[in-house]
DSSP file (Angstrom, degrees, kcal/mol; ACC not computed):
  #  RESIDUE AA STRUCTURE BP1 BP2  ACC     N-H-->O    O-->H-N    N-H-->O    O-->H-N    TCO  KAPPA ALPHA  PHI   PSI    X-CA   Y-CA   Z-CA
    1    1 A X              0   0    0      0, 0.0     2,-0.1     0, 0.0     0, 0.0   0.000 360.0 360.0 360.0 134.4   -5.0  -32.5    2.1
    2    2 A X     >  -     0   0    0      1,-0.1     4,-2.0     4,-0.0     5,-0.2  -0.336 360.0-108.9 -79.8 164.8   -8.2  -30.5    3.0
    3    3 A X  H  > S+     0   0    0      1,-0.2     4,-2.3     2,-0.2     5,-0.2   0.829 115.1  55.7 -62.8 -35.3   -9.2  -27.3    1.3
    4    4 A X  H  > S+     0   0    0      2,-0.2     4,-2.1     1,-0.2    -1,-0.2   0.927 109.0  46.4 -65.1 -45.3   -8.3  -25.1    4.3
    5    5 A X  H  > S+     0   0    0      1,-0.2     4,-2.3     2,-0.2    -1,-0.2   0.908 112.6  50.7 -64.3 -41.1   -4.8  -26.3    4.5
    6    6 A X  H  X S+     0   0    0     -4,-2.0     4,-2.5     1,-0.2    -1,-0.2   0.904 109.2  51.0 -62.4 -42.1   -4.3  -25.9    0.8
    7    7 A X  H  X S+     0   0    0     -4,-2.3     4,-2.4     1,-0.2    -1,-0.2   0.888 110.2  49.9 -63.8 -39.4   -5.6  -22.3    1.0
    8    8 A X  H  X S+     0   0    0     -4,-2.1     4,-2.4     2,-0.2    -2,-0.2   0.921 111.4  48.2 -65.0 -44.7   -3.2  -21.5    3.8
    9    9 A X  H  X S+     0   0    0     -4,-2.3     4,-2.2     2,-0.2    -2,-0.2   0.925 112.5  48.1 -63.1 -45.0   -0.3  -22.9    1.9
   10   10 A X  H  X S+     0   0    0     -4,-2.5     4,-2.2     1,-0.2    -1,-0.2   0.921 111.8  50.7 -61.7 -44.0   -1.2  -21.0   -1.3
   11   11 A X  H  X S+     0   0    0     -4,-2.4     4,-2.2     1,-0.2    -2,-0.2   0.910 110.3  48.7 -61.0 -43.6   -1.6  -17.8    0.8
   12   12 A X  H  X S+     0   0    0     -4,-2.4     4,-2.4     1,-0.2    -1,-0.2   0.888 110.0  51.8 -64.9 -38.7    1.8  -18.2    2.4
   13   13 A X  H  X S+     0   0    0     -4,-2.2     4,-2.3     2,-0.2    -1,-0.2   0.905 109.4  50.4 -63.2 -40.4    3.4  -18.8   -0.9
   14   14 A X  H  X S+     0   0    0     -4,-2.2     4,-1.5     2,-0.2    -2,-0.2   0.914 111.4  47.5 -63.8 -43.2    1.8  -15.6   -2.3
   15   15 A X  H  X S+     0   0    0     -4,-2.2     4,-1.3     1,-0.2    -1,-0.2   0.887 111.4  51.0 -66.4 -38.3    3.1  -13.5    0.6
   16   16 A X  H  X S+     0   0    0     -4,-2.4     4,-1.0     1,-0.2     3,-0.2   0.898 107.3  54.2 -64.1 -40.0    6.6  -15.0    0.3
   17   17 A X  H  X S+     0   0    0     -4,-2.3     4,-0.6     1,-0.2     3,-0.3   0.839 100.8  60.6 -64.3 -32.6    6.6  -14.2   -3.4
   18   18 A X  H >< S+     0   0    0     -4,-1.5     3,-0.9     1,-0.2    -1,-0.2   0.922 105.3  47.2 -60.0 -43.2    5.7  -10.5   -2.6
   19   19 A X  H 3< S+     0   0    0     -4,-1.3    -1,-0.2     1,-0.2    -2,-0.2   0.751 118.9  41.3 -70.0 -23.1    9.0  -10.2   -0.6
   20   20 A X  H 3< S+     0   0    0     -4,-1.0    -1,-0.2    -3,-0.3    -2,-0.2   0.291  82.6 130.5-108.7   8.4   11.0  -11.8   -3.4
   21   21 A X    <<  -     0   0    0     -3,-0.9     2,-0.1    -4,-0.6    -3,-0.0  -0.309  66.2-103.5 -67.3 147.5    9.4  -10.2   -6.4
   22   22 A X        -     0   0    0      1,-0.1     3,-0.1    29,-0.0    -1,-0.1  -0.458  33.0-170.7 -68.3 139.6   11.8   -8.7   -9.0
   23   23 A X    >   +     0   0    0     -2,-0.1     3,-1.4     1,-0.1     5,-0.4  -0.343  27.1 147.4-129.5  53.3   11.8   -4.9   -8.8
   24   24 A X  T 3  S+     0   0    0      1,-0.3    -1,-0.1     3,-0.1    33,-0.0   0.829  83.3  40.1 -61.9 -30.0   13.8   -3.7  -11.8
   25   25 A X  T 3  S+     0   0    0     -3,-0.1    29,-1.4    29,-0.1    -1,-0.3   0.398  97.7 104.2 -96.7   3.2   11.7   -0.5  -12.0
   26   26 A X  B <  S-A   53   0A   0     -3,-1.4     2,-0.6    27,-0.2     3,-0.3  -0.417  80.2-121.4 -81.6 160.8   11.6    0.0   -8.3
   27   27 A X    >   +     0   0    0     25,-1.8     3,-1.4     1,-0.2    26,-0.1  -0.279  62.1 139.1 -93.0  47.1   13.7    2.6   -6.5
   28   28 A X  T 3   +     0   0    0     -2,-0.6    -1,-0.2    -5,-0.4    -4,-0.1   0.756  66.2  56.9 -68.2 -24.7   15.4   -0.1   -4.4
   29   29 A X  T 3  S+     0   0    0     -3,-0.3    -1,-0.3     2,-0.1     2,-0.2   0.605  87.1 101.1 -80.5  -9.9   18.9    1.5   -4.7
   30   30 A X  S <  S-     0   0    0     -3,-1.4     3,-0.1     1,-0.1    -3,-0.0  -0.524  82.2-112.0 -74.2 136.1   17.4    4.7   -3.2
   31   31 A X        -     0   0    0     -2,-0.2     2,-0.2     1,-0.1    -1,-0.1  -0.286  46.9 -81.6 -64.8 157.8   18.2    5.3    0.5
   32   32 A X        -     0   0    0      4,-0.1     2,-0.1     3,-0.1    -1,-0.1  -0.426  57.8-171.2 -61.9 124.5   15.2    5.1    2.9
   33   33 A X     >  -     0   0    0     -2,-0.2     4,-2.6    -3,-0.1     5,-0.2  -0.416  41.3 -83.5-107.8-174.1   13.5    8.4    2.7
   34   34 A X  H  > S+     0   0    0      1,-0.2     4,-2.3     2,-0.2     5,-0.2   0.852 126.9  51.9 -62.5 -36.7   10.7    9.9    4.9
   35   35 A X  H  > S+     0   0    0      2,-0.2     4,-2.6     1,-0.2    -1,-0.2   0.958 112.9  43.7 -64.4 -50.5    7.9    8.2    2.8
   36   36 A X  H  > S+     0   0    0      1,-0.2     4,-2.4     2,-0.2    -2,-0.2   0.907 114.1  51.1 -61.4 -42.9    9.5    4.8    3.2
   37   37 A X  H  X S+     0   0    0     -4,-2.6     4,-2.0     1,-0.2    -1,-0.2   0.910 111.9  46.3 -61.9 -43.5   10.2    5.3    6.9
   38   38 A X  H  X S+     0   0    0     -4,-2.3     4,-2.6     2,-0.2    -2,-0.2   0.897 111.2  51.9 -68.5 -40.1    6.6    6.4    7.6
   39   39 A X  H  X S+     0   0    0     -4,-2.6     4,-2.5     1,-0.2     5,-0.2   0.918 111.8  47.0 -60.9 -42.9    5.2    3.4    5.6
   40   40 A X  H  X S+     0   0    0     -4,-2.4     4,-2.1     2,-0.2    -1,-0.2   0.872 111.2  52.0 -66.7 -36.7    7.4    1.0    7.6
   41   41 A X  H  < S+     0   0    0     -4,-2.0    -2,-0.2    -5,-0.2    -1,-0.2   0.931 113.1  44.3 -63.3 -46.4    6.4    2.7   10.8
   42   42 A X  H  < S+     0   0    0     -4,-2.6    -2,-0.2     1,-0.2    -1,-0.2   0.909 116.1  45.6 -65.5 -43.2    2.7    2.4   10.0
   43   43 A X  H  < S-     0   0    0     -4,-2.5    53,-0.4    -5,-0.2    -2,-0.2   0.838  99.3-154.2 -76.4 -31.8    2.9   -1.3    8.8
   44   44 A X    ><  -     0   0    0     -4,-2.1     3,-1.2    -5,-0.2    -1,-0.1  -0.192  35.9 -19.2  88.5 179.5    5.0   -2.5   11.7
   45   45 A X  T 3  S+     0   0    0      1,-0.2    33,-0.2    -4,-0.1    -4,-0.0  -0.245 125.3  21.2 -62.3 144.2    7.5   -5.4   12.1
   46   46 A X  T 3  S+     0   0    0      1,-0.2    -1,-0.2    31,-0.1    32,-0.1   0.629  84.7 160.5  75.7  14.1    7.4   -8.2    9.6
   47   47 A X    <   -     0   0    0     -3,-1.2     2,-0.5    -7,-0.1    32,-0.3  -0.361  43.0-116.2 -69.9 146.9    5.6   -6.2    6.9
   48   48 A X  E     - b   0  79A   0     30,-2.9    32,-1.9    -5,-0.1     2,-1.0  -0.724  19.1-140.2 -82.1 126.6    5.6   -7.3    3.3
   49   49 A X  E     - b   0  80A   0     -2,-0.5    32,-0.2    30,-0.2     3,-0.1  -0.794  19.7-177.0 -87.5 103.5    7.4   -4.9    1.1
   50   50 A X  E     -     0   0A   0     30,-2.6    31,-0.2    -2,-1.0    18,-0.2   0.479  50.9 -91.7 -84.1  -1.8    5.3   -4.9   -2.1
   51   51 A X  E     -     0   0A   0     29,-0.4    31,-2.3     1,-0.1     2,-0.4  -0.299  18.4-110.3 119.2 162.2    7.6   -2.6   -3.9
   52   52 A X  E     - b   0  82A   0     29,-0.2   -25,-1.8    -3,-0.1     2,-0.3  -0.925  41.3-169.9-131.1 105.0    8.4    1.0   -4.7
   53   53 A X  E     -Ab  26  83A   0     29,-2.3    31,-3.1    -2,-0.4   -27,-0.2  -0.683  10.8-148.9-102.5 148.0    7.8    1.6   -8.3
   54   54 A X  E >   - b   0  84A   0    -29,-1.4     3,-2.1    -2,-0.3    31,-0.2  -0.535  41.5 -89.5-104.5 179.2    8.6    4.6  -10.5
   55   55 A X  T 3  S+     0   0    0     29,-0.7    30,-0.1     1,-0.3    -2,-0.0   0.694 123.3  62.4 -65.2 -17.8    6.7    5.9  -13.5
   56   56 A X  T 3  S+     0   0    0    -31,-0.2    -1,-0.3     2,-0.0   -30,-0.1   0.423  74.6 127.4 -86.6   2.5    8.7    3.6  -15.8
   57   57 A X    <   -     0   0    0     -3,-2.1     2,-0.1   -32,-0.2    -4,-0.0  -0.293  61.5-120.1 -59.0 140.9    7.3    0.5  -14.2
   58   58 A X     >  -     0   0    0      1,-0.1     4,-2.4     4,-0.0     5,-0.2  -0.317  22.6-107.4 -76.6 165.8    5.8   -2.0  -16.6
   59   59 A X  H  > S+     0   0    0      1,-0.2     4,-2.5     2,-0.2     5,-0.2   0.883 122.1  52.9 -60.5 -38.7    2.2   -3.1  -16.4
   60   60 A X  H  > S+     0   0    0      2,-0.2     4,-2.5     1,-0.2    -1,-0.2   0.904 108.9  48.2 -65.0 -41.0    3.4   -6.5  -15.2
   61   61 A X  H  > S+     0   0    0      2,-0.2     4,-2.3     1,-0.2    -2,-0.2   0.911 112.8  48.7 -65.0 -41.6    5.5   -4.9  -12.4
   62   62 A X  H  X S+     0   0    0     -4,-2.4     4,-2.7     2,-0.2    -2,-0.2   0.908 112.4  48.3 -64.3 -41.5    2.5   -2.7  -11.4
   63   63 A X  H  X S+     0   0    0     -4,-2.5     4,-3.0     2,-0.2     5,-0.2   0.924 110.9  50.2 -66.1 -43.4    0.2   -5.7  -11.4
   64   64 A X  H  X S+     0   0    0     -4,-2.5     4,-2.0     1,-0.2    -2,-0.2   0.924 114.0  45.4 -59.6 -44.8    2.6   -7.9   -9.3
   65   65 A X  H  X S+     0   0    0     -4,-2.3     4,-2.1     2,-0.2    -2,-0.2   0.918 115.0  46.3 -66.1 -44.5    3.0   -5.1   -6.8
   66   66 A X  H  X S+     0   0    0     -4,-2.7     4,-2.7     2,-0.2     5,-0.2   0.895 111.7  51.6 -67.9 -38.7   -0.8   -4.3   -6.6
   67   67 A X  H  X S+     0   0    0     -4,-3.0     4,-2.8    -5,-0.2     5,-0.3   0.909 108.9  52.4 -61.0 -41.3   -1.6   -8.1   -6.3
   68   68 A X  H  X S+     0   0    0     -4,-2.0     4,-2.4    -5,-0.2    -2,-0.2   0.936 111.9  44.7 -59.1 -48.2    0.9   -8.3   -3.4
   69   69 A X  H  X S+     0   0    0     -4,-2.1     4,-2.6     2,-0.2    -2,-0.2   0.917 115.0  47.6 -65.2 -43.9   -0.7   -5.4   -1.5
   70   70 A X  H  X S+     0   0    0     -4,-2.7     4,-2.3     2,-0.2    -2,-0.2   0.906 113.2  47.8 -65.0 -41.6   -4.2   -6.7   -2.1
   71   71 A X  H  X S+     0   0    0     -4,-2.8     4,-1.6    -5,-0.2    -1,-0.2   0.916 113.1  48.4 -66.0 -41.9   -3.4  -10.2   -1.1
   72   72 A X  H  <>S+     0   0    0     -4,-2.4     5,-3.0    -5,-0.3    -2,-0.2   0.921 113.0  47.9 -63.0 -43.0   -1.6   -9.0    2.1
   73   73 A X  H ><5S+     0   0    0     -4,-2.6     3,-1.2     1,-0.2    -1,-0.2   0.885 106.9  56.3 -67.7 -36.7   -4.5   -6.7    3.0
   74   74 A X  H 3<5S+     0   0    0     -4,-2.3    -1,-0.2     1,-0.3    -2,-0.2   0.861 113.6  40.6 -62.0 -34.6   -7.0   -9.5    2.4
   75   75 A X  T 3<5S-     0   0    0     -4,-1.6    -1,-0.3    -5,-0.2    -2,-0.2   0.345 113.1-119.7 -95.0   7.5   -5.2  -11.7    5.0
   76   76 A X  T < 5 +     0   0    0     -3,-1.2     2,-0.4     1,-0.2    -3,-0.2   0.853  61.6 151.5  55.3  37.4   -4.6   -8.7    7.3
   77   77 A X      < -     0   0    0     -5,-3.0    -1,-0.2    -6,-0.2    -2,-0.1  -0.840  54.5-104.0 -93.0 134.0   -0.8   -9.2    6.9
   78   78 A X        +     0   0    0     -2,-0.4   -30,-2.9   -33,-0.2     2,-0.3  -0.299  55.6 156.8 -60.7 141.2    1.1   -5.9    7.3
   79   79 A X  E     -bC  48  94A   0     15,-2.0    15,-2.3   -32,-0.3     2,-0.3  -0.962  25.8-159.6-154.4 166.1    2.4   -4.5    4.0
   80   80 A X  E     -bC  49  93A   0    -32,-1.9   -30,-2.6    -2,-0.3   -29,-0.4  -0.977   6.4-179.0-152.8 153.6    3.5   -1.3    2.3
   81   81 A X  E     - C   0  92A   0     11,-2.1    11,-2.3    -2,-0.3     2,-0.3  -0.988   7.4-172.6-149.2 143.9    3.8   -0.2   -1.3
   82   82 A X  E     -bC  52  91A   0    -31,-2.3   -29,-2.3    -2,-0.3     2,-0.4  -0.963  11.0-153.6-142.9 159.1    5.0    3.1   -2.8
   83   83 A X  E     -bC  53  90A   0      7,-3.1     7,-2.3    -2,-0.3     2,-0.5  -0.999   8.5-149.0-135.4 133.9    5.2    4.9   -6.1
   84   84 A X  E     +bC  54  89A   0    -31,-3.1   -29,-0.7    -2,-0.4     2,-0.3  -0.907  24.3 167.8-104.3 126.9    7.6    7.6   -7.2
   85   85 A X  E >   - C   0  88A   0      3,-3.0     3,-2.2    -2,-0.5     2,-0.1  -0.861  51.4 -66.5-128.7 163.3    6.3   10.2   -9.7
   86   86 A X  T 3  S-     0   0    0     -2,-0.3     3,-0.1     1,-0.3    21,-0.0  -0.330 120.9  -3.8 -55.1 119.3    7.8   13.5  -10.8
   87   87 A X  T 3  S+     0   0    0     -2,-0.1    20,-2.8     1,-0.1     2,-0.3   0.423 129.3  54.4  80.7  -1.3    7.8   15.8   -7.8
   88   88 A X  E <   -CD  85 106A   0     -3,-2.2    -3,-3.0    18,-0.2     2,-0.4  -0.997  55.7-154.4-158.5 160.2    6.0   13.5   -5.5
   89   89 A X  E     -CD  84 105A   0     16,-2.3    16,-2.9    -2,-0.3     2,-0.3  -0.993  16.7-173.3-134.6 141.3    5.9   10.0   -3.9
   90   90 A X  E     +CD  83 104A   0     -7,-2.3    -7,-3.1    -2,-0.4     2,-0.3  -0.954   7.2 169.7-132.9 153.2    2.8    8.3   -2.6
   91   91 A X  E     -CD  82 103A   0     12,-2.4    12,-2.3    -2,-0.3     2,-0.4  -0.989  21.8-145.1-158.1 164.5    2.3    5.1   -0.6
   92   92 A X  E     -CD  81 102A   0    -11,-2.3   -11,-2.1    -2,-0.3     2,-0.3  -0.992  15.4-173.2-133.6 140.6   -0.1    2.9    1.3
   93   93 A X  E     -CD  80 101A   0      8,-2.5     8,-2.7    -2,-0.4     2,-0.4  -0.968   5.9-164.3-131.2 149.3    0.5    0.8    4.3
   94   94 A X  E     -CD  79 100A   0    -15,-2.3   -15,-2.0    -2,-0.3     6,-0.2  -0.991  11.8-149.4-129.3 142.2   -1.6   -1.7    6.2
   95   95 A X    >   -     0   0    0      4,-2.1     3,-1.7    -2,-0.4   -51,-0.1  -0.519  34.4 -95.5-105.9 178.0   -0.9   -3.1    9.7
   96   96 A X  T 3  S+     0   0    0    -53,-0.4   -53,-0.1     1,-0.3   -52,-0.1   0.683 121.1  60.7 -67.4 -18.5   -1.7   -6.4   11.3
   97   97 A X  T 3  S-     0   0    0      2,-0.1    -1,-0.3   -20,-0.0   -20,-0.1   0.551 119.8-107.0 -84.3  -6.7   -4.9   -5.0   12.9
   98   98 A X  S <  S+     0   0    0     -3,-1.7    66,-0.8     1,-0.3     2,-0.3   0.547  71.4 141.1  95.4   8.6   -6.3   -4.2    9.4
   99   99 A X  E     - e   0 164A   0     64,-0.1    -4,-2.1   -23,-0.1     2,-0.3  -0.634  39.4-144.8 -87.1 144.3   -5.9   -0.4    9.4
  100  100 A X  E     -De  94 165A   0     64,-0.7    19,-2.0    -2,-0.3    66,-0.6  -0.841  14.9-172.5-107.6 144.5   -4.8    1.4    6.3
  101  101 A X  E     -DF  93 118A   0     -8,-2.7    -8,-2.5    -2,-0.3     2,-0.4  -0.980   9.6-149.6-136.1 146.9   -2.6    4.5    6.1
  102  102 A X  E     -DF  92 117A   0     15,-2.7    15,-1.9    -2,-0.3     2,-0.4  -0.902   8.7-169.5-117.9 148.5   -1.6    6.8    3.3
  103  103 A X  E     +DF  91 116A   0    -12,-2.3   -12,-2.4    -2,-0.4     2,-0.4  -0.997   6.1 177.8-136.4 138.1    1.6    8.7    2.9
  104  104 A X  E     -DF  90 115A   0     11,-2.8    11,-3.2    -2,-0.4     2,-0.4  -0.998   7.5-170.2-143.2 137.5    2.4   11.4    0.4
  105  105 A X  E     -DF  89 114A   0    -16,-2.9   -16,-2.3    -2,-0.4     2,-0.4  -0.997   4.0-166.8-128.9 129.7    5.5   13.6   -0.1
  106  106 A X  E     +DF  88 113A   0      7,-2.1     7,-2.8    -2,-0.4   -18,-0.2  -0.955  59.0  10.4-116.4 137.0    5.7   16.6   -2.4
  107  107 A X  S    S-     0   0    0    -20,-2.8     2,-0.3    -2,-0.4     5,-0.1  -0.433  83.2 -96.0  91.9-172.7    9.0   18.1   -3.4
  108  108 A X    >   +     0   0    0     -2,-0.1     3,-1.1     4,-0.1     4,-0.1  -0.959  69.2   2.4-144.2 162.3   12.4   16.7   -2.7
  109  109 A X  G >  S-     0   0    0     -2,-0.3     3,-1.4     1,-0.2     0, 0.0  -0.272 121.6 -17.2  65.0-146.6   15.2   16.9   -0.2
  110  110 A X  G 3  S+     0   0    0      1,-0.3    -1,-0.2     3,-0.0    -3,-0.0   0.721 136.9  57.9 -66.9 -22.7   14.9   19.2    2.8
  111  111 A X  G <  S+     0   0    0     -3,-1.1    -1,-0.3     2,-0.1    -2,-0.2   0.472  77.8 120.6 -88.6  -0.8   12.0   21.1    1.3
  112  112 A X    <   -     0   0    0     -3,-1.4     2,-0.6    -5,-0.1    -5,-0.2  -0.374  56.0-142.7 -65.9 139.1    9.8   18.0    0.8
  113  113 A X  E     -F  106   0A   0     -7,-2.8    -7,-2.1    -2,-0.1     2,-0.5  -0.919  11.6-155.7-107.2 121.5    6.4   18.1    2.6
  114  114 A X  E     -F  105   0A   0     -2,-0.6     2,-0.4    -9,-0.2    -9,-0.2  -0.836  11.8-178.1-100.1 130.3    5.2   14.9    4.1
  115  115 A X  E     +F  104   0A   0    -11,-3.2   -11,-2.8    -2,-0.5     2,-0.3  -0.992  15.5 154.7-124.3 132.5    1.5   14.3    4.7
  116  116 A X  E     +F  103   0A   0     -2,-0.4     2,-0.3   -13,-0.2   -13,-0.2  -0.986   5.2 109.5-153.9 162.8    0.3   11.1    6.2
  117  117 A X  E     -F  102   0A   0    -15,-1.9   -15,-2.7    -2,-0.3     3,-0.1  -0.978  63.7 -18.2 160.9-167.6   -2.5    9.5    8.2
  118  118 A X  E    S-F  101   0A   0     -2,-0.3   -17,-0.3   -17,-0.2     2,-0.1  -0.299  73.0-100.1 -63.3 146.0   -5.5    7.2    8.2
  119  119 A X        -     0   0    0    -19,-2.0   -19,-0.1     1,-0.1    -1,-0.1  -0.459  22.3-149.9 -68.2 139.2   -6.8    6.3    4.8
  120  120 A X  S    S+     0   0    0     13,-0.2     2,-0.3    -2,-0.1    14,-0.1   0.588  75.9  17.5 -85.6 -10.5   -9.9    8.3    3.8
  121  121 A X  S    S-     0   0    0     12,-1.2     3,-0.1    29,-0.1    30,-0.1  -0.869  94.8 -67.5-149.0 179.0  -11.4    5.5    1.7
  122  122 A X        -     0   0    0     -2,-0.3     2,-0.2     1,-0.1    42,-0.1  -0.325  56.7 -93.5 -74.3 155.7  -11.2    1.8    1.0
  123  123 A X        +     0   0    0     40,-0.7     2,-0.3    10,-0.1    10,-0.2  -0.474  60.1 149.7 -67.8 135.5   -8.1    0.1   -0.7
  124  124 A X  E     -G  132   0B   0      8,-2.5     8,-2.8    -2,-0.2     2,-0.6  -0.965  49.8-105.8-157.0 167.9   -8.5   -0.3   -4.4
  125  125 A X  E     -G  131   0B   0     -2,-0.3     6,-0.2     6,-0.2     5,-0.1  -0.932  39.7-140.4-102.7 120.7   -6.4   -0.4   -7.6
  126  126 A X    >   -     0   0    0      4,-3.0     3,-2.4    -2,-0.6    10,-0.0  -0.215  29.4 -98.9 -73.7 168.0   -6.8    2.9   -9.5
  127  127 A X  T 3  S+     0   0    0      1,-0.3    -1,-0.1     2,-0.1    -2,-0.0   0.735 123.9  64.8 -60.7 -21.6   -7.1    3.1  -13.3
  128  128 A X  T 3  S-     0   0    0      2,-0.2    -1,-0.3     1,-0.1     3,-0.1   0.613 118.2-112.7 -74.2 -12.5   -3.4    3.9  -13.3
  129  129 A X  S <  S+     0   0    0     -3,-2.4     2,-0.3     1,-0.4   -63,-0.2   0.365  78.1 127.0  93.3  -4.0   -2.7    0.4  -11.9
  130  130 A X        -     0   0    0     -5,-0.1    -4,-3.0   -65,-0.0    -1,-0.4  -0.650  64.5-116.9 -90.0 144.6   -1.5    1.9   -8.6
  131  131 A X  E     +G  125   0B   0     -2,-0.3     2,-0.3    -6,-0.2    -6,-0.2  -0.610  46.5 163.4 -75.4 135.5   -2.8    0.8   -5.3
  132  132 A X  E     -G  124   0B   0     -8,-2.8    -8,-2.5    -2,-0.3   -40,-0.1  -0.968  42.9-156.8-148.3 161.6   -4.6    3.7   -3.5
  133  133 A X        +     0   0    0     -2,-0.3   -12,-1.2   -10,-0.2     2,-0.3   0.064  65.2 110.4-125.6  20.7   -7.0    4.4   -0.6
  134  134 A X  S    S-     0   0    0    -14,-0.1     5,-0.1   -10,-0.1     3,-0.1  -0.752  77.6-107.8 -91.9 142.4   -8.0    7.7   -2.0
  135  135 A X    >   -     0   0    0     -2,-0.3     3,-2.1     3,-0.2    -2,-0.1  -0.381  53.5 -80.3 -63.4 147.7  -11.5    8.1   -3.4
  136  136 A X  T 3  S+     0   0    0      1,-0.3    -1,-0.1     2,-0.1   -10,-0.0  -0.252 119.7  11.3 -52.3 132.5  -11.6    8.3   -7.2
  137  137 A X  T 3  S+     0   0    0     -3,-0.1    -1,-0.3     1,-0.1     3,-0.1   0.639 107.6  96.4  75.1  14.7  -10.8   11.9   -8.2
  138  138 A X    X   +     0   0    0     -3,-2.1     3,-1.4     1,-0.1    -3,-0.2   0.081  36.0 122.1-124.4  22.7   -9.7   12.8   -4.7
  139  139 A X  G >  S+     0   0    0      1,-0.3     3,-0.7    -5,-0.1    -1,-0.1   0.866  75.9  47.7 -57.5 -41.9   -5.9   12.3   -4.8
  140  140 A X  G 3  S+     0   0    0      1,-0.2    -1,-0.3    -3,-0.1    -2,-0.1   0.445  91.5  79.5 -83.3   1.3   -5.0   15.8   -3.8
  141  141 A X  G <   +     0   0    0     -3,-1.4     2,-0.4     2,-0.0    -1,-0.2   0.239  58.3 124.1 -98.1  16.9   -7.3   16.1   -0.8
  142  142 A X    <   +     0   0    0     -3,-0.7     2,-0.3    -4,-0.1   -23,-0.0  -0.604  35.3 120.9 -75.7 132.1   -5.2   14.2    1.7
  143  143 A X    >   -     0   0    0     -2,-0.4     3,-1.7   -28,-0.0     4,-0.1  -0.962  64.6 -35.2-171.0-177.7   -4.4   16.3    4.7
  144  144 A X  T 3  S+     0   0    0     -2,-0.3   -27,-0.1     1,-0.3   -29,-0.0  -0.260 126.8  14.0 -55.8 136.1   -4.8   16.5    8.5
  145  145 A X  T >  S+     0   0    0      1,-0.1     3,-1.0     2,-0.0    -1,-0.3   0.680  81.5 140.5  74.8  17.7   -8.0   15.0    9.7
  146  146 A X  T <   +     0   0    0     -3,-1.7    -2,-0.1     1,-0.2    -1,-0.1   0.388  44.7  90.4 -77.0   8.5   -8.7   13.3    6.3
  147  147 A X  T >   +     0   0    0     -4,-0.1     3,-1.7     2,-0.1    -1,-0.2   0.417  52.2 127.5 -85.3   5.0  -10.0   10.2    7.9
  148  148 A X  T <  S+     0   0    0     -3,-1.0    19,-0.0     1,-0.3     0, 0.0  -0.368  73.0  29.0 -57.5 136.9  -13.6   11.4    7.9
  149  149 A X  T 3  S+     0   0    0      1,-0.2    -1,-0.3    18,-0.1    16,-0.1   0.602  87.1 165.5  85.1  11.4  -15.7    8.8    6.3
  150  150 A X    <   -     0   0    0     -3,-1.7     2,-0.5    16,-0.1    -1,-0.2  -0.241  34.9-125.8 -61.9 151.1  -13.5    6.0    7.4
  151  151 A X        -     0   0    0    -30,-0.1    14,-0.7    15,-0.1     3,-0.1  -0.865  20.6-126.6-103.0 128.1  -14.9    2.5    7.2
  152  152 A X    >   -     0   0    0     -2,-0.5     3,-1.8     1,-0.1     4,-0.2  -0.314  42.9 -79.2 -69.5 157.0  -14.8    0.4   10.4
  153  153 A X  T 3  S+     0   0    0      1,-0.2    -1,-0.1     2,-0.1    10,-0.1  -0.204 117.3  24.1 -54.0 143.5  -13.3   -3.1   10.2
  154  154 A X  T 3  S+     0   0    0      8,-0.2    -1,-0.2    -3,-0.1     4,-0.1   0.345 101.6  87.8  85.8  -7.8  -15.5   -5.8    8.6
  155  155 A X    <   +     0   0    0     -3,-1.8    -2,-0.1     2,-0.1     2,-0.1   0.462  61.4 108.8-102.2  -2.2  -17.5   -3.3    6.6
  156  156 A X  S    S-     0   0    0     -4,-0.2     2,-0.5     6,-0.1     8,-0.1  -0.412  81.2-103.1 -78.2 150.9  -15.3   -3.1    3.5
  157  157 A X    >>  -     0   0    0      1,-0.2     4,-3.2     6,-0.1     3,-0.8  -0.610  29.0-142.7 -67.6 120.0  -16.3   -4.7    0.2
  158  158 A X  T 34 S+     0   0    0     -2,-0.5    -1,-0.2     1,-0.2     4,-0.1   0.683  96.0  53.6 -64.8 -17.4  -14.3   -7.9    0.1
  159  159 A X  T 34 S+     0   0    0      2,-0.1    -1,-0.2     1,-0.1     3,-0.1   0.774 127.3  14.2 -87.7 -27.7  -13.7   -7.5   -3.7
  160  160 A X  T <4 S+     0   0    0     -3,-0.8    -2,-0.2     1,-0.1     2,-0.2   0.580 131.6  36.4-121.8 -16.6  -12.3   -4.0   -3.7
  161  161 A X     <  +     0   0    0     -4,-3.2    -1,-0.1     1,-0.1    -2,-0.1  -0.586  52.2 168.4-143.6  76.1  -11.4   -3.2   -0.1
  162  162 A X  S    S+     0   0    0     -2,-0.2     2,-0.4    -4,-0.1    -8,-0.2   0.734  71.7  47.4 -66.2 -20.9  -10.0   -6.1    1.9
  163  163 A X  S    S-     0   0    0     -6,-0.1   -40,-0.7   -10,-0.1     2,-0.2  -0.899  79.7-133.2-119.6 151.6   -8.9   -3.8    4.8
  164  164 A X  E     -e   99   0A   0    -66,-0.8   -64,-0.7    -2,-0.4     2,-0.2  -0.550  21.5-112.5 -95.7 163.6  -10.8   -1.1    6.5
  165  165 A X  E     -e  100   0A   0    -14,-0.7     2,-0.3   -66,-0.2   -64,-0.1  -0.648  37.1-100.7 -92.5 156.3   -9.6    2.4    7.3
  166  166 A X              0   0    0    -66,-0.6   -16,-0.1    -2,-0.2   -14,-0.1  -0.577 360.0 360.0 -80.1 133.5   -9.1    3.5   10.9
  167  167 A X              0   0    0     -2,-0.3    -1,-0.1   -17,-0.1   -17,-0.1   0.510 360.0 360.0 -70.7 360.0  -11.9    5.6   12.4
């Protein structure tokens, strides 16, 4: 078997594993909320669900979820991942064209405020272990028009940002 075929098989196995990963700390019993709905809208049909983790997620669960998102983004396979924290939820989605999107919700229920749009920076794993496309130290600055400084496709660092942000 040649190396290209082997690489394709390994990649497909990794993507399949993302959809089947155990999610004990994920909020999988939670009904689809505005964050999940927006992430699915951005990523499109056939997207890999890399998980929705809460603050009690173990380091292994976080690594599995972040590896899933990074592998999907490297192959430009649609994906989404989300994190629930006290008072807020955040997520990142990538579509088949290679564009990244961020979603954030603050508050809960009918009073929750949803903010979403193009990612302002490259995809990376933050020191917290969570996947993000916010520049370091810039978590709270997501808002309308936050795509300034977006990186065009093909210009991302292949080690830290497999997908580009939409201009």
